[in-house]
Biopython code that builds the backbone (N, CA, C, O; Angstrom):
import numpy as np
from Bio.PDB.StructureBuilder import StructureBuilder

atoms = [
    (1, "UNK", "N", (12.435, -4.921, -9.556)),
    (1, "UNK", "CA", (12.481, -4.368, -8.229)),
    (1, "UNK", "C", (11.118, -4.537, -7.586)),
    (1, "UNK", "O", (10.104, -4.162, -8.174)),
    (2, "UNK", "N", (11.083, -5.086, -6.408)),
    (2, "UNK", "CA", (9.815, -5.307, -5.737)),
    (2, "UNK", "C", (9.953, -4.942, -4.283)),
    (2, "UNK", "O", (10.968, -5.239, -3.651)),
    (3, "UNK", "N", (8.928, -4.293, -3.746)),
    (3, "UNK", "CA", (8.904, -3.957, -2.340)),
    (3, "UNK", "C", (8.082, -5.009, -1.623)),
    (3, "UNK", "O", (6.956, -5.303, -2.024)),
    (4, "UNK", "N", (8.635, -5.572, -0.574)),
    (4, "UNK", "CA", (7.934, -6.593, 0.186)),
    (4, "UNK", "C", (7.694, -6.056, 1.583)),
    (4, "UNK", "O", (8.617, -5.589, 2.251)),
    (5, "UNK", "N", (6.446, -6.127, 2.016)),
    (5, "UNK", "CA", (6.079, -5.700, 3.355)),
    (5, "UNK", "C", (5.671, -6.915, 4.160)),
    (5, "UNK", "O", (4.887, -7.738, 3.685)),
    (6, "UNK", "N", (6.183, -7.040, 5.355)),
    (6, "UNK", "CA", (5.792, -8.135, 6.229)),
    (6, "UNK", "C", (4.942, -7.537, 7.345)),
    (6, "UNK", "O", (5.424, -6.744, 8.154)),
    (7, "UNK", "N", (3.680, -7.926, 7.374)),
    (7, "UNK", "CA", (2.773, -7.414, 8.383)),
    (7, "UNK", "C", (2.484, -8.505, 9.400)),
    (7, "UNK", "O", (1.349, -8.965, 9.527)),
    (8, "UNK", "N", (3.518, -8.915, 10.124)),
    (8, "UNK", "CA", (3.249, -9.870, 11.179)),
    (8, "UNK", "C", (2.924, -9.104, 12.456)),
    (8, "UNK", "O", (3.112, -7.889, 12.529)),
    (9, "UNK", "N", (2.446, -9.811, 13.440)),
    (9, "UNK", "CA", (1.971, -9.167, 14.666)),
    (9, "UNK", "C", (3.099, -8.448, 15.396)),
    (9, "UNK", "O", (2.879, -7.369, 15.948)),
    (10, "UNK", "N", (4.301, -9.018, 15.413)),
    (10, "UNK", "CA", (5.428, -8.387, 16.116)),
    (10, "UNK", "C", (5.843, -7.098, 15.416)),
    (10, "UNK", "O", (6.057, -6.076, 16.069)),
    (11, "UNK", "N", (5.958, -7.141, 14.089)),
    (11, "UNK", "CA", (6.342, -5.944, 13.347)),
    (11, "UNK", "C", (5.280, -4.856, 13.476)),
    (11, "UNK", "O", (5.601, -3.673, 13.590)),
    (12, "UNK", "N", (4.030, -5.262, 13.457)),
    (12, "UNK", "CA", (2.946, -4.288, 13.605)),
    (12, "UNK", "C", (2.982, -3.658, 14.987)),
    (12, "UNK", "O", (2.831, -2.444, 15.126)),
    (13, "UNK", "N", (3.182, -4.477, 16.004)),
    (13, "UNK", "CA", (3.265, -3.954, 17.370)),
    (13, "UNK", "C", (4.444, -2.994, 17.500)),
    (13, "UNK", "O", (4.323, -1.942, 18.128)),
    (14, "UNK", "N", (5.589, -3.354, 16.907)),
    (14, "UNK", "CA", (6.759, -2.467, 16.944)),
    (14, "UNK", "C", (6.472, -1.144, 16.236)),
    (14, "UNK", "O", (6.875, -0.081, 16.709)),
    (15, "UNK", "N", (5.768, -1.213, 15.092)),
    (15, "UNK", "CA", (5.434, 0.010, 14.355)),
    (15, "UNK", "C", (4.523, 0.911, 15.174)),
    (15, "UNK", "O", (4.722, 2.125, 15.223)),
    (16, "UNK", "N", (3.528, 0.319, 15.815)),
    (16, "UNK", "CA", (2.604, 1.103, 16.649)),
    (16, "UNK", "C", (3.362, 1.680, 17.844)),
    (16, "UNK", "O", (3.192, 2.850, 18.185)),
    (17, "UNK", "N", (4.192, 0.860, 18.474)),
    (17, "UNK", "CA", (4.965, 1.331, 19.638)),
    (17, "UNK", "C", (5.848, 2.512, 19.228)),
    (17, "UNK", "O", (5.911, 3.513, 19.942)),
    (18, "UNK", "N", (6.526, 2.404, 18.091)),
    (18, "UNK", "CA", (7.400, 3.476, 17.620)),
    (18, "UNK", "C", (6.602, 4.756, 17.341)),
    (18, "UNK", "O", (7.018, 5.849, 17.725)),
    (19, "UNK", "N", (5.453, 4.611, 16.671)),
    (19, "UNK", "CA", (4.634, 5.786, 16.355)),
    (19, "UNK", "C", (4.105, 6.441, 17.633)),
    (19, "UNK", "O", (4.118, 7.666, 17.756)),
    (20, "UNK", "N", (3.642, 5.626, 18.579)),
    (20, "UNK", "CA", (3.138, 6.176, 19.847)),
    (20, "UNK", "C", (4.262, 6.836, 20.633)),
    (20, "UNK", "O", (4.069, 7.897, 21.226)),
    (21, "UNK", "N", (5.433, 6.210, 20.638)),
    (21, "UNK", "CA", (6.582, 6.776, 21.333)),
    (21, "UNK", "C", (6.966, 8.118, 20.722)),
    (21, "UNK", "O", (7.237, 9.074, 21.449)),
    (22, "UNK", "N", (6.990, 8.197, 19.393)),
    (22, "UNK", "CA", (7.320, 9.455, 18.715)),
    (22, "UNK", "C", (6.315, 10.553, 19.032)),
    (22, "UNK", "O", (6.662, 11.733, 19.051)),
    (23, "UNK", "N", (5.074, 10.164, 19.280)),
    (23, "UNK", "CA", (4.032, 11.144, 19.590)),
    (23, "UNK", "C", (3.940, 11.411, 21.090)),
    (23, "UNK", "O", (3.091, 12.188, 21.527)),
    (24, "UNK", "N", (4.799, 10.779, 21.876)),
    (24, "UNK", "CA", (4.772, 10.979, 23.321)),
    (24, "UNK", "C", (3.592, 10.279, 23.984)),
    (24, "UNK", "O", (3.126, 10.716, 25.037)),
    (25, "UNK", "N", (3.111, 9.210, 23.386)),
    (25, "UNK", "CA", (1.927, 8.516, 23.894)),
    (25, "UNK", "C", (2.222, 7.075, 24.287)),
    (25, "UNK", "O", (1.336, 6.223, 24.209)),
    (26, "UNK", "N", (3.438, 6.792, 24.701)),
    (26, "UNK", "CA", (3.824, 5.409, 24.965)),
    (26, "UNK", "C", (2.944, 4.763, 26.024)),
    (26, "UNK", "O", (2.705, 3.557, 25.958)),
    (27, "UNK", "N", (2.459, 5.516, 26.989)),
    (27, "UNK", "CA", (1.581, 4.937, 28.010)),
    (27, "UNK", "C", (0.245, 4.506, 27.414)),
    (27, "UNK", "O", (-0.387, 3.569, 27.904)),
    (28, "UNK", "N", (-0.176, 5.184, 26.369)),
    (28, "UNK", "CA", (-1.436, 4.824, 25.721)),
    (28, "UNK", "C", (-1.321, 3.510, 24.963)),
    (28, "UNK", "O", (-2.338, 2.918, 24.603)),
    (29, "UNK", "N", (-0.120, 3.050, 24.716)),
    (29, "UNK", "CA", (0.075, 1.804, 23.991)),
    (29, "UNK", "C", (-0.566, 0.631, 24.722)),
    (29, "UNK", "O", (-1.086, -0.285, 24.085)),
    (30, "UNK", "N", (-0.536, 0.650, 26.036)),
    (30, "UNK", "CA", (-1.158, -0.440, 26.800)),
    (30, "UNK", "C", (-2.636, -0.550, 26.464)),
    (30, "UNK", "O", (-3.172, -1.652, 26.347)),
    (31, "UNK", "N", (-3.294, 0.590, 26.310)),
    (31, "UNK", "CA", (-4.718, 0.588, 25.961)),
    (31, "UNK", "C", (-4.922, 0.141, 24.521)),
    (31, "UNK", "O", (-5.952, -0.450, 24.196)),
    (32, "UNK", "N", (-3.952, 0.419, 23.656)),
    (32, "UNK", "CA", (-4.094, 0.121, 22.230)),
    (32, "UNK", "C", (-3.677, -1.303, 21.882)),
    (32, "UNK", "O", (-3.884, -1.742, 20.751)),
    (33, "UNK", "N", (-3.103, -2.022, 22.818)),
    (33, "UNK", "CA", (-2.578, -3.348, 22.519)),
    (33, "UNK", "C", (-3.649, -4.277, 21.948)),
    (33, "UNK", "O", (-3.327, -5.153, 21.146)),
    (34, "UNK", "N", (-4.884, -4.112, 22.331)),
    (34, "UNK", "CA", (-5.962, -4.966, 21.849)),
    (34, "UNK", "C", (-6.285, -4.775, 20.379)),
    (34, "UNK", "O", (-6.831, -5.681, 19.749)),
    (35, "UNK", "N", (-5.966, -3.635, 19.824)),
    (35, "UNK", "CA", (-6.306, -3.373, 18.426)),
    (35, "UNK", "C", (-5.169, -3.710, 17.465)),
    (35, "UNK", "O", (-5.355, -3.640, 16.250)),
    (36, "UNK", "N", (-4.015, -4.069, 17.973)),
    (36, "UNK", "CA", (-2.872, -4.347, 17.106)),
    (36, "UNK", "C", (-3.148, -5.540, 16.200)),
    (36, "UNK", "O", (-2.774, -5.518, 15.027)),
    (37, "UNK", "N", (-3.794, -6.575, 16.717)),
    (37, "UNK", "CA", (-4.119, -7.746, 15.886)),
    (37, "UNK", "C", (-5.043, -7.322, 14.747)),
    (37, "UNK", "O", (-4.852, -7.742, 13.606)),
    (38, "UNK", "N", (-6.040, -6.494, 15.047)),
    (38, "UNK", "CA", (-6.957, -6.014, 14.014)),
    (38, "UNK", "C", (-6.208, -5.195, 12.974)),
    (38, "UNK", "O", (-6.452, -5.344, 11.777)),
    (39, "UNK", "N", (-5.306, -4.336, 13.414)),
    (39, "UNK", "CA", (-4.499, -3.530, 12.501)),
    (39, "UNK", "C", (-3.660, -4.427, 11.599)),
    (39, "UNK", "O", (-3.578, -4.193, 10.393)),
    (40, "UNK", "N", (-3.052, -5.427, 12.162)),
    (40, "UNK", "CA", (-2.236, -6.362, 11.382)),
    (40, "UNK", "C", (-3.102, -7.043, 10.323)),
    (40, "UNK", "O", (-2.693, -7.153, 9.168)),
    (41, "UNK", "N", (-4.286, -7.498, 10.705)),
    (41, "UNK", "CA", (-5.193, -8.141, 9.756)),
    (41, "UNK", "C", (-5.602, -7.184, 8.636)),
    (41, "UNK", "O", (-5.667, -7.581, 7.473)),
    (42, "UNK", "N", (-5.874, -5.934, 8.980)),
    (42, "UNK", "CA", (-6.253, -4.934, 7.975)),
    (42, "UNK", "C", (-5.112, -4.669, 7.000)),
    (42, "UNK", "O", (-5.336, -4.528, 5.798)),
    (43, "UNK", "N", (-3.897, -4.601, 7.517)),
    (43, "UNK", "CA", (-2.734, -4.375, 6.654)),
    (43, "UNK", "C", (-2.513, -5.559, 5.718)),
    (43, "UNK", "O", (-2.169, -5.374, 4.551)),
    (44, "UNK", "N", (-2.710, -6.774, 6.227)),
    (44, "UNK", "CA", (-2.595, -7.959, 5.377)),
    (44, "UNK", "C", (-3.640, -7.942, 4.276)),
    (44, "UNK", "O", (-3.350, -8.275, 3.127)),
    (45, "UNK", "N", (-4.860, -7.551, 4.631)),
    (45, "UNK", "CA", (-5.929, -7.475, 3.635)),
    (45, "UNK", "C", (-5.618, -6.409, 2.590)),
    (45, "UNK", "O", (-5.840, -6.623, 1.398)),
    (46, "UNK", "N", (-5.107, -5.263, 3.031)),
    (46, "UNK", "CA", (-4.756, -4.193, 2.094)),
    (46, "UNK", "C", (-3.664, -4.656, 1.139)),
    (46, "UNK", "O", (-3.692, -4.323, -0.046)),
    (47, "UNK", "N", (-2.704, -5.422, 1.648)),
    (47, "UNK", "CA", (-1.626, -5.932, 0.797)),
    (47, "UNK", "C", (-2.192, -6.876, -0.260)),
    (47, "UNK", "O", (-1.777, -6.839, -1.418)),
    (48, "UNK", "N", (-3.142, -7.723, 0.144)),
    (48, "UNK", "CA", (-3.747, -8.651, -0.805)),
    (48, "UNK", "C", (-4.564, -7.892, -1.848)),
    (48, "UNK", "O", (-4.540, -8.238, -3.029)),
    (49, "UNK", "N", (-5.288, -6.856, -1.413)),
    (49, "UNK", "CA", (-6.063, -6.050, -2.354)),
    (49, "UNK", "C", (-5.137, -5.370, -3.357)),
    (49, "UNK", "O", (-5.457, -5.289, -4.543)),
    (50, "UNK", "N", (-3.992, -4.881, -2.886)),
    (50, "UNK", "CA", (-3.012, -4.256, -3.772)),
    (50, "UNK", "C", (-2.545, -5.259, -4.826)),
    (50, "UNK", "O", (-2.475, -4.935, -6.011)),
    (51, "UNK", "N", (-2.228, -6.475, -4.388)),
    (51, "UNK", "CA", (-1.792, -7.509, -5.333)),
    (51, "UNK", "C", (-2.885, -7.800, -6.355)),
    (51, "UNK", "O", (-2.600, -8.012, -7.533)),
    (52, "UNK", "N", (-4.133, -7.811, -5.901)),
    (52, "UNK", "CA", (-5.252, -8.053, -6.821)),
    (52, "UNK", "C", (-5.367, -6.927, -7.846)),
    (52, "UNK", "O", (-5.623, -7.189, -9.022)),
    (53, "UNK", "N", (-5.180, -5.676, -7.415)),
    (53, "UNK", "CA", (-5.218, -4.547, -8.341)),
    (53, "UNK", "C", (-4.113, -4.659, -9.390)),
    (53, "UNK", "O", (-4.334, -4.390, -10.571)),
    (54, "UNK", "N", (-2.931, -5.057, -8.946)),
    (54, "UNK", "CA", (-1.810, -5.202, -9.882)),
    (54, "UNK", "C", (-2.122, -6.304, -10.896)),
    (54, "UNK", "O", (-1.895, -6.128, -12.093)),
    (55, "UNK", "N", (-2.637, -7.431, -10.423)),
    (55, "UNK", "CA", (-2.962, -8.540, -11.330)),
    (55, "UNK", "C", (-4.039, -8.128, -12.337)),
    (55, "UNK", "O", (-3.931, -8.441, -13.523)),
    (56, "UNK", "N", (-5.066, -7.433, -11.874)),
    (56, "UNK", "CA", (-6.126, -6.975, -12.783)),
    (56, "UNK", "C", (-5.578, -5.965, -13.789)),
    (56, "UNK", "O", (-5.945, -5.988, -14.963)),
    (57, "UNK", "N", (-4.704, -5.087, -13.326)),
    (57, "UNK", "CA", (-4.098, -4.099, -14.217)),
    (57, "UNK", "C", (-3.249, -4.784, -15.277)),
    (57, "UNK", "O", (-3.280, -4.398, -16.446)),
    (58, "UNK", "N", (-2.485, -5.805, -14.870)),
    (58, "UNK", "CA", (-1.692, -6.569, -15.840)),
    (58, "UNK", "C", (-2.596, -7.159, -16.916)),
    (58, "UNK", "O", (-2.274, -7.088, -18.102)),
    (59, "UNK", "N", (-3.714, -7.736, -16.515)),
    (59, "UNK", "CA", (-4.637, -8.341, -17.484)),
    (59, "UNK", "C", (-5.181, -7.303, -18.460)),
    (59, "UNK", "O", (-5.293, -7.579, -19.655)),
    (60, "UNK", "N", (-5.515, -6.134, -17.975)),
    (60, "UNK", "CA", (-6.049, -5.085, -18.844)),
    (60, "UNK", "C", (-4.964, -4.585, -19.804)),
    (60, "UNK", "O", (-5.223, -4.367, -20.987)),
    (61, "UNK", "N", (-3.754, -4.409, -19.283)),
    (61, "UNK", "CA", (-2.660, -3.896, -20.110)),
    (61, "UNK", "C", (-2.234, -4.877, -21.198)),
    (61, "UNK", "O", (-1.586, -4.477, -22.166)),
    (62, "UNK", "N", (-2.584, -6.147, -21.055)),
    (62, "UNK", "CA", (-2.234, -7.132, -22.085)),
    (62, "UNK", "C", (-2.875, -6.811, -23.429)),
    (62, "UNK", "O", (-2.496, -7.381, -24.452)),
    (63, "UNK", "N", (-3.841, -5.905, -23.430)),
    (63, "UNK", "CA", (-4.454, -5.464, -24.676)),
    (63, "UNK", "C", (-3.552, -4.549, -25.497)),
    (63, "UNK", "O", (-3.899, -4.188, -26.622)),
    (64, "UNK", "N", (-2.403, -4.171, -24.950)),
    (64, "UNK", "CA", (-1.455, -3.287, -25.637)),
    (64, "UNK", "C", (-0.297, -4.139, -26.153)),
    (64, "UNK", "O", (0.405, -4.777, -25.369)),
    (65, "UNK", "N", (-0.103, -4.149, -27.460)),
    (65, "UNK", "CA", (0.931, -4.985, -28.080)),
    (65, "UNK", "C", (2.310, -4.761, -27.476)),
    (65, "UNK", "O", (3.009, -5.723, -27.156)),
    (66, "UNK", "N", (2.704, -3.525, -27.318)),
    (66, "UNK", "CA", (4.044, -3.205, -26.819)),
    (66, "UNK", "C", (4.217, -3.748, -25.390)),
    (66, "UNK", "O", (5.301, -4.198, -25.020)),
    (67, "UNK", "N", (3.159, -3.701, -24.608)),
    (67, "UNK", "CA", (3.198, -4.234, -23.234)),
    (67, "UNK", "C", (3.431, -5.748, -23.263)),
    (67, "UNK", "O", (4.223, -6.271, -22.478)),
    (68, "UNK", "N", (2.742, -6.448, -24.167)),
    (68, "UNK", "CA", (2.881, -7.906, -24.266)),
    (68, "UNK", "C", (4.290, -8.319, -24.668)),
    (68, "UNK", "O", (4.726, -9.423, -24.341)),
    (69, "UNK", "N", (5.010, -7.445, -25.375)),
    (69, "UNK", "CA", (6.371, -7.763, -25.819)),
    (69, "UNK", "C", (7.383, -7.725, -24.668)),
    (69, "UNK", "O", (8.483, -8.260, -24.804)),
    (70, "UNK", "N", (7.032, -7.109, -23.552)),
    (70, "UNK", "CA", (7.947, -6.993, -22.413)),
    (70, "UNK", "C", (8.023, -8.330, -21.676)),
    (70, "UNK", "O", (7.100, -9.142, -21.753)),
    (71, "UNK", "N", (9.124, -8.553, -20.966)),
    (71, "UNK", "CA", (9.214, -9.784, -20.181)),
    (71, "UNK", "C", (8.340, -9.656, -18.926)),
    (71, "UNK", "O", (7.850, -8.572, -18.610)),
    (72, "UNK", "N", (8.155, -10.764, -18.225)),
    (72, "UNK", "CA", (7.242, -10.796, -17.071)),
    (72, "UNK", "C", (7.597, -9.762, -16.013)),
    (72, "UNK", "O", (6.717, -9.078, -15.490)),
    (73, "UNK", "N", (8.879, -9.644, -15.695)),
    (73, "UNK", "CA", (9.295, -8.695, -14.658)),
    (73, "UNK", "C", (8.958, -7.256, -15.052)),
    (73, "UNK", "O", (8.473, -6.476, -14.232)),
    (74, "UNK", "N", (9.220, -6.918, -16.307)),
    (74, "UNK", "CA", (8.943, -5.557, -16.772)),
    (74, "UNK", "C", (7.441, -5.295, -16.786)),
    (74, "UNK", "O", (7.004, -4.200, -16.432)),
    (75, "UNK", "N", (6.645, -6.285, -17.191)),
    (75, "UNK", "CA", (5.188, -6.110, -17.189)),
    (75, "UNK", "C", (4.667, -5.894, -15.773)),
    (75, "UNK", "O", (3.811, -5.041, -15.543)),
    (76, "UNK", "N", (5.193, -6.677, -14.820)),
    (76, "UNK", "CA", (4.782, -6.496, -13.427)),
    (76, "UNK", "C", (5.145, -5.097, -12.934)),
    (76, "UNK", "O", (4.347, -4.445, -12.261)),
    (77, "UNK", "N", (6.348, -4.641, -13.269)),
    (77, "UNK", "CA", (6.791, -3.312, -12.840)),
    (77, "UNK", "C", (5.885, -2.232, -13.434)),
    (77, "UNK", "O", (5.503, -1.290, -12.740)),
    (78, "UNK", "N", (5.548, -2.365, -14.699)),
    (78, "UNK", "CA", (4.669, -1.383, -15.343)),
    (78, "UNK", "C", (3.300, -1.376, -14.663)),
    (78, "UNK", "O", (2.755, -0.310, -14.373)),
    (79, "UNK", "N", (2.748, -2.555, -14.411)),
    (79, "UNK", "CA", (1.434, -2.640, -13.775)),
    (79, "UNK", "C", (1.475, -2.029, -12.375)),
    (79, "UNK", "O", (0.556, -1.307, -11.987)),
    (80, "UNK", "N", (2.537, -2.315, -11.615)),
    (80, "UNK", "CA", (2.678, -1.728, -10.270)),
    (80, "UNK", "C", (2.778, -0.210, -10.354)),
    (80, "UNK", "O", (2.176, 0.502, -9.551)),
    (81, "UNK", "N", (3.536, 0.281, -11.326)),
    (81, "UNK", "CA", (3.667, 1.732, -11.500)),
    (81, "UNK", "C", (2.309, 2.372, -11.785)),
    (81, "UNK", "O", (1.995, 3.442, -11.264)),
    (82, "UNK", "N", (1.508, 1.704, -12.618)),
    (82, "UNK", "CA", (0.173, 2.231, -12.935)),
    (82, "UNK", "C", (-0.678, 2.292, -11.665)),
    (82, "UNK", "O", (-1.307, 3.312, -11.381)),
    (83, "UNK", "N", (-0.692, 1.200, -10.907)),
    (83, "UNK", "CA", (-1.515, 1.135, -9.690)),
    (83, "UNK", "C", (-1.034, 2.168, -8.668)),
    (83, "UNK", "O", (-1.845, 2.881, -8.078)),
    (84, "UNK", "N", (0.282, 2.250, -8.458)),
    (84, "UNK", "CA", (0.807, 3.198, -7.469)),
    (84, "UNK", "C", (0.540, 4.642, -7.888)),
    (84, "UNK", "O", (0.187, 5.473, -7.051)),
    (85, "UNK", "N", (0.701, 4.943, -9.157)),
    (85, "UNK", "CA", (0.414, 6.290, -9.657)),
    (85, "UNK", "C", (-1.066, 6.622, -9.435)),
    (85, "UNK", "O", (-1.415, 7.707, -8.972)),
    (86, "UNK", "N", (-1.918, 5.658, -9.778)),
    (86, "UNK", "CA", (-3.362, 5.875, -9.630)),
    (86, "UNK", "C", (-3.727, 6.097, -8.175)),
    (86, "UNK", "O", (-4.469, 7.028, -7.860)),
    (87, "UNK", "N", (-3.210, 5.244, -7.267)),
    (87, "UNK", "CA", (-3.503, 5.408, -5.845)),
    (87, "UNK", "C", (-2.988, 6.744, -5.330)),
    (87, "UNK", "O", (-3.649, 7.397, -4.523)),
    (88, "UNK", "N", (-1.819, 7.151, -5.790)),
    (88, "UNK", "CA", (-1.261, 8.430, -5.364)),
    (88, "UNK", "C", (-2.165, 9.582, -5.797)),
    (88, "UNK", "O", (-2.411, 10.509, -5.026)),
    (89, "UNK", "N", (-2.657, 9.518, -7.032)),
    (89, "UNK", "CA", (-3.495, 10.609, -7.548)),
    (89, "UNK", "C", (-4.865, 10.643, -6.890)),
    (89, "UNK", "O", (-5.377, 11.727, -6.610)),
    (90, "UNK", "N", (-5.476, 9.488, -6.634)),
    (90, "UNK", "CA", (-6.821, 9.502, -6.060)),
    (90, "UNK", "C", (-6.800, 9.693, -4.554)),
    (90, "UNK", "O", (-7.813, 10.087, -3.974)),
    (91, "UNK", "N", (-5.667, 9.424, -3.900)),
    (91, "UNK", "CA", (-5.620, 9.591, -2.456)),
    (91, "UNK", "C", (-5.092, 10.954, -2.031)),
    (91, "UNK", "O", (-5.212, 11.335, -0.867)),
    (92, "UNK", "N", (-4.508, 11.686, -2.970)),
    (92, "UNK", "CA", (-3.991, 13.018, -2.663)),
    (92, "UNK", "C", (-5.153, 14.011, -2.651)),
    (92, "UNK", "O", (-5.976, 14.011, -3.567)),
    (93, "UNK", "N", (-5.227, 14.858, -1.619)),
    (93, "UNK", "CA", (-6.308, 15.849, -1.592)),
    (93, "UNK", "C", (-6.211, 16.806, -2.783)),
    (93, "UNK", "O", (-5.125, 17.241, -3.167)),
    (94, "UNK", "N", (-7.342, 17.110, -3.337)),
    (94, "UNK", "CA", (-7.364, 18.024, -4.475)),
    (94, "UNK", "C", (-7.450, 19.458, -3.961)),
    (94, "UNK", "O", (-8.197, 19.764, -3.031)),
    (95, "UNK", "N", (-6.677, 20.309, -4.583)),
    (95, "UNK", "CA", (-6.688, 21.714, -4.222)),
    (95, "UNK", "C", (-7.533, 22.462, -5.249)),
    (95, "UNK", "O", (-7.353, 22.315, -6.458)),
    (96, "UNK", "N", (-8.431, 23.246, -4.748)),
    (96, "UNK", "CA", (-9.261, 24.046, -5.647)),
    (96, "UNK", "C", (-8.461, 25.230, -6.155)),
    (96, "UNK", "O", (-7.791, 25.921, -5.387)),
    (97, "UNK", "N", (-8.536, 25.450, -7.427)),
    (97, "UNK", "CA", (-7.863, 26.612, -8.019)),
    (97, "UNK", "C", (-8.870, 27.738, -8.062)),
    (97, "UNK", "O", (-9.920, 27.647, -8.698)),
    (98, "UNK", "N", (-8.523, 28.789, -7.375)),
    (98, "UNK", "CA", (-9.402, 29.944, -7.338)),
    (98, "UNK", "C", (-8.806, 31.023, -8.244)),
    (98, "UNK", "O", (-7.730, 31.550, -7.961)),
    (99, "UNK", "N", (-9.508, 31.351, -9.332)),
    (99, "UNK", "CA", (-8.963, 32.381, -10.224)),
    (99, "UNK", "C", (-9.052, 33.762, -9.601)),
    (99, "UNK", "O", (-10.061, 34.116, -8.990)),
    (100, "UNK", "N", (-8.006, 34.529, -9.756)),
    (100, "UNK", "CA", (-7.997, 35.906, -9.234)),
    (100, "UNK", "C", (-7.803, 36.865, -10.371)),
    (100, "UNK", "O", (-7.765, 38.076, -10.157)),
]
sb = StructureBuilder()
sb.init_structure("model")
sb.init_model(0)
sb.init_chain("A")
sb.init_seg("    ")
for serial, (resi, resn, name, xyz) in enumerate(atoms, 1):
    if name == "N":
        sb.init_residue(resn, " ", resi, " ")
    sb.init_atom(name, np.array(xyz, "f"), 0.0, 1.0, " ", f" {name:<3s}", serial, name[0])
structure = sb.get_structure()
């Protein structure tokens, strides 16, 4: 199972238009039109960085015998799960536990 994201300029513009419309800021979209290309480029770069993280994770996990026994698709899925779990944990705000 693989998720594919297409960050072309039209899809990015539609996403921004939808988000601005939902926020009641559709008129502001005209002002934001100049940054859509930059946003699209940033999303493409983020996608490539994600792929690089998955590839590096796969290489590191090859040190585990049981991982090497899996087929390519399963290894990719495991590596993606590791990266997504890690990103979820490091990007989630930490809550301080205050003892009472």
